[in-house]
C-alpha positions as MATLAB code, in Angstrom:
seq = 'XXXXXXXXXXXXXXXXXXXXXXXXXXXXXXXXXXXXXXXXXXXXXXXXXXXXXXXXXXXXXXXXXXXXXXXXXXXXXXXXXXXXXXXXXXXXXXXXXXXXXXXXXXXXXXXXXXXXXXXXXXXXXXXXXXXXXXXXXXXXXXXXXXXXXXXXXXXXXXXXXXXXXXXXXXXXXXXXXXXXXXXXXXXXXXXXXXXXXXXXXXXXXXXXXXXXXXXXXXXXXXXXXXXXXXXXXXXXXXXXXXXXXXXXXXXXXXXXXXX';
ca = [
      -7.948  -11.842  -11.025;
     -10.148  -15.357  -11.069;
     -12.736  -15.498   -8.592;
     -14.832  -18.168   -7.295;
     -17.275  -18.870   -9.621;
     -13.954  -19.109  -12.120;
     -12.109  -21.380   -9.872;
     -14.852  -23.639   -9.560;
     -14.995  -24.280  -12.917;
     -11.411  -24.522  -13.509;
     -11.598  -27.122  -10.771;
     -14.325  -29.065  -12.332;
     -12.265  -28.787  -15.758;
      -9.025  -29.779  -14.412;
     -10.418  -32.644  -12.987;
     -11.537  -34.110  -16.207;
      -8.000  -33.573  -17.663;
      -5.397  -34.134  -14.874;
      -7.054  -36.410  -12.076;
      -5.362  -39.836  -11.081;
      -2.895  -38.909  -13.906;
       0.626  -39.548  -12.385;
       2.906  -36.700  -12.357;
       6.476  -38.099  -14.157;
       8.777  -34.754  -14.299;
       8.583  -31.586  -12.583;
      10.385  -28.249  -13.942;
      10.525  -24.987  -12.016;
      11.628  -22.275  -14.644;
      10.328  -19.384  -12.560;
      11.402  -19.834   -8.863;
       9.634  -16.923   -8.031;
       6.620  -18.302   -7.290;
       7.034  -21.773   -5.750;
       9.322  -19.945   -2.400;
      10.025  -20.599    0.705;
      11.155  -23.944   -1.125;
      13.684  -24.896   -3.992;
      13.037  -26.063   -7.212;
      14.832  -29.484   -5.901;
      12.723  -29.666   -2.943;
       9.390  -28.803   -4.850;
      10.323  -31.247   -7.287;
      11.020  -34.084   -4.970;
       7.249  -33.604   -3.224;
       5.321  -33.217   -6.619;
       7.109  -35.860   -8.721;
       6.079  -39.225   -8.874;
       2.360  -38.877   -7.138;
      -1.216  -39.154   -8.588;
      -3.632  -36.194   -8.570;
      -6.232  -37.808   -6.779;
      -8.769  -35.160   -5.637;
      -8.947  -31.586   -6.983;
     -10.706  -28.815   -4.715;
     -11.399  -25.150   -3.943;
     -11.070  -22.906   -1.368;
     -12.298  -19.176   -2.199;
      -9.767  -18.516   -4.798;
      -7.660  -21.294   -4.117;
      -7.071  -24.799   -6.485;
      -5.938  -27.664   -3.943;
      -4.227  -30.496   -5.971;
      -4.728  -33.828   -3.606;
      -1.581  -36.050   -4.467;
      -0.825  -39.370   -3.418;
       1.390  -38.993   -0.705;
      -1.083  -37.356    1.301;
       0.213  -33.717    0.772;
      -1.881  -30.836   -0.567;
      -0.164  -28.350   -3.558;
      -2.284  -24.998   -2.816;
      -2.450  -22.951   -6.404;
      -3.402  -18.997   -5.794;
      -3.637  -17.641   -9.619;
      -3.509  -14.027   -8.255;
      -3.825  -11.538  -11.123;
      -2.349  -12.961  -14.060;
      -1.620  -16.938  -13.010;
      -2.927  -19.274  -16.280;
      -3.205  -22.638  -16.285;
      -2.820  -24.839  -19.769;
      -2.877  -28.135  -20.893;
      -0.768  -28.801  -23.946;
       0.589  -31.839  -25.004;
       4.323  -32.649  -23.643;
       5.782  -31.726  -26.973;
       4.554  -28.109  -27.677;
       6.596  -25.246  -27.526;
       7.094  -23.905  -24.274;
       5.948  -19.909  -23.552;
       8.286  -17.606  -22.102;
       5.951  -16.909  -19.293;
       5.356  -20.526  -17.990;
       6.619  -20.718  -14.492;
       6.356  -24.449  -13.931;
       5.480  -27.599  -15.876;
       4.664  -30.823  -14.366;
       4.235  -33.461  -16.632;
       1.970  -36.165  -16.453;
       2.090  -40.104  -17.528;
      -0.453  -39.485  -20.829;
       1.753  -37.362  -22.639;
       0.218  -34.201  -21.681;
       1.399  -31.287  -19.128;
      -0.397  -29.048  -16.711;
       1.548  -25.945  -17.153;
       1.731  -23.005  -14.928;
       2.214  -19.166  -16.893;
       2.479  -16.033  -15.453;
       4.033  -13.080  -16.767;
       4.160  -11.418  -13.742;
       5.424  -14.449  -11.584;
       3.130  -13.300   -9.034;
       1.301  -16.855   -8.903;
       1.630  -18.949   -5.862;
       2.133  -22.774   -5.705;
       2.722  -23.854   -2.390;
       2.087  -26.849    0.271;
       1.832  -24.289    3.228;
      -1.977  -24.477    4.030;
      -1.803  -21.463    6.425;
      -3.456  -19.037    4.139;
      -6.523  -21.029    4.050;
      -6.980  -21.012    8.116;
      -7.295  -17.114    7.591;
     -10.234  -17.107    5.221;
     -13.813  -17.069    5.992;
     -17.273  -18.788    5.018;
     -17.680  -20.076    1.572;
     -20.909  -18.206    0.338;
     -22.084  -21.372   -1.177;
     -22.083  -23.187    1.810;
     -24.935  -24.476    4.197;
     -23.289  -22.760    6.805;
     -23.916  -19.297    5.203;
     -26.813  -17.448    6.438;
     -28.251  -14.103    6.406;
     -27.269  -13.537   10.261;
     -23.455  -15.032    9.231;
     -23.550  -12.190    6.677;
     -24.342   -9.563    8.502;
     -22.379  -10.752   11.714;
     -20.305   -8.239   13.713;
     -18.774   -6.094   10.815;
     -18.747   -2.862    9.888;
     -17.775   -0.560    6.307;
     -18.483   -0.229    3.204;
     -21.239   -2.838    1.833;
     -18.734   -3.570   -1.197;
     -15.747   -3.972    0.925;
     -17.224   -6.220    3.541;
     -18.039   -8.821    0.647;
     -14.529   -8.807   -0.785;
     -13.041   -9.297    2.439;
     -11.651  -12.654    2.273;
     -11.393  -12.848    6.056;
     -15.440  -12.539    6.465;
     -16.732  -14.414    3.267;
     -13.932  -16.407    0.675;
     -14.263  -16.150   -2.974;
     -15.880  -12.722   -4.240;
     -13.557  -10.344   -5.593;
     -14.278   -6.821   -7.664;
     -16.341   -7.908  -10.391;
     -18.607  -10.387   -8.404;
     -19.575   -7.860   -6.002;
     -20.768   -5.213   -8.259;
     -22.460   -7.694   -9.720;
     -23.984   -9.230   -6.655;
     -25.088   -5.584   -5.372;
     -26.665   -4.389   -8.686;
     -28.813   -7.528   -8.124;
     -29.203   -6.834   -4.436;
     -29.996   -3.133   -5.654;
     -27.870   -1.568   -3.107;
     -24.998    0.878   -3.596;
     -21.695   -0.881   -3.176;
     -20.453    2.554   -0.489;
     -23.607    1.702    1.277;
     -22.353    1.515    5.069;
     -23.587   -2.212    6.097;
     -25.214   -0.857    9.416;
     -27.506    0.752    7.175;
     -28.687   -1.804    5.422;
     -32.162   -3.032    6.991;
     -33.276   -6.450    6.849;
     -35.360   -6.282    3.783;
     -31.621   -5.311    2.604;
     -29.771   -8.315    3.808;
     -32.201  -10.781    2.557;
     -31.922   -9.480   -0.728;
     -28.133   -9.464   -0.417;
     -27.901  -12.817    0.637;
     -30.269  -13.672   -2.453;
     -28.180  -12.139   -4.655;
     -24.805  -13.674   -3.027;
     -26.271  -17.376   -3.317;
     -28.015  -16.989   -6.579;
     -25.982  -14.527   -8.682;
     -22.690  -16.648   -8.185;
     -24.232  -20.117   -8.751;
     -26.015  -18.750  -12.011;
     -22.150  -17.552  -12.613;
     -20.555  -20.808  -12.199;
     -23.334  -22.410  -14.799;
     -22.667  -18.901  -17.339;
     -18.495  -19.626  -16.656;
     -19.121  -23.481  -17.060;
     -20.511  -22.888  -20.822;
     -18.551  -20.007  -21.898;
     -15.507  -21.611  -21.198;
     -15.855  -24.857  -22.774;
     -13.541  -27.201  -21.281;
     -10.849  -24.354  -20.682;
      -9.031  -24.042  -17.459;
      -7.814  -20.680  -17.532;
      -9.532  -16.692  -18.977;
     -12.034  -15.100  -17.103;
     -15.712  -15.347  -18.763;
     -17.498  -12.080  -18.080;
     -19.625  -11.329  -21.216;
     -23.030  -11.640  -19.217;
     -22.218   -8.767  -16.601;
     -24.707   -6.243  -15.853;
     -22.773   -3.222  -14.817;
     -18.542   -4.348  -14.387;
     -16.600   -2.830  -16.981;
     -19.699   -0.670  -18.789;
     -19.446    2.836  -17.286;
     -20.875    5.088  -19.730;
     -23.222    2.387  -21.174;
     -27.123    2.237  -20.579;
     -28.354   -0.047  -17.779;
     -30.357   -3.180  -19.447;
     -32.526   -3.011  -16.820;
     -33.874    1.150  -16.684;
     -31.632    2.094  -19.422;
     -29.839    4.426  -17.044;
     -26.039    5.288  -18.057;
     -23.723    2.991  -15.611;
     -21.344    4.898  -13.310;
     -18.489    4.281  -10.821;
     -17.083    5.394   -7.950;
     -13.829    4.638   -5.750;
     -14.177    2.109   -2.774;
     -11.546    0.749   -1.284;
      -9.210    3.111   -3.895;
     -10.667    1.054   -6.577;
     -13.585    1.517   -8.900;
     -17.067    0.332   -7.923;
     -19.935    0.152  -11.296;
     -23.568    0.210  -10.314;
     -26.649    1.674  -12.234;
     -27.608    4.875  -10.228;
     -31.394    4.082  -10.958;
     -31.201    0.821   -9.837;
     -29.013    0.651   -6.726;
     -29.921    2.684   -3.663;
];
């Protein structure tokens, strides 16, 4: 699933492609992604508007339209965005198409149809703090939360935008085991974790921006240190990267660099 760095770069690249363009036509090919609206209701609210601003909140992309409404996109696990010419063939997994006034489309594609395109902002109200905001501090990181530290990092109601991949990378950078209890962290641990979150996400945005080369889909992960590298040598100490289960999902770590 795309995470905060991916979505931040998608937002930037989308702004270059579709900002201030008018949506002249709307086609809904897989109605499941726009529920609860009908195809007619959805098209009526979108068609004719210009995309005036593109924002991001956690793992959501927000399209602010000229009629004053905000269209909320969550790509979920397999959602993808494309910007082909309007005359190009339509992929069978395409769920919705916005035809723009410059001869290009913004196409929403998902083989599972799990992605969500909605005007409902309620999901945003349940999100926690943005980890790159000024309001995020070491004190906010600890708060009153408990549990395994990787699970805490991924709790979207606590910290917004971090998923499995970047939680593993952050904990590697901080030298903390993913199954360590939050209550076990020392003051020094918390400071390292805070810096690893801020530095790791900012660094990832730079690398994803370079790797995607203007693209608006994909998960660029060529730079990861532990995620998906089980059985390979750690880049720092040459130990073998291992994994454990945290919240029923694999968490990757270096047994020497993390404690």
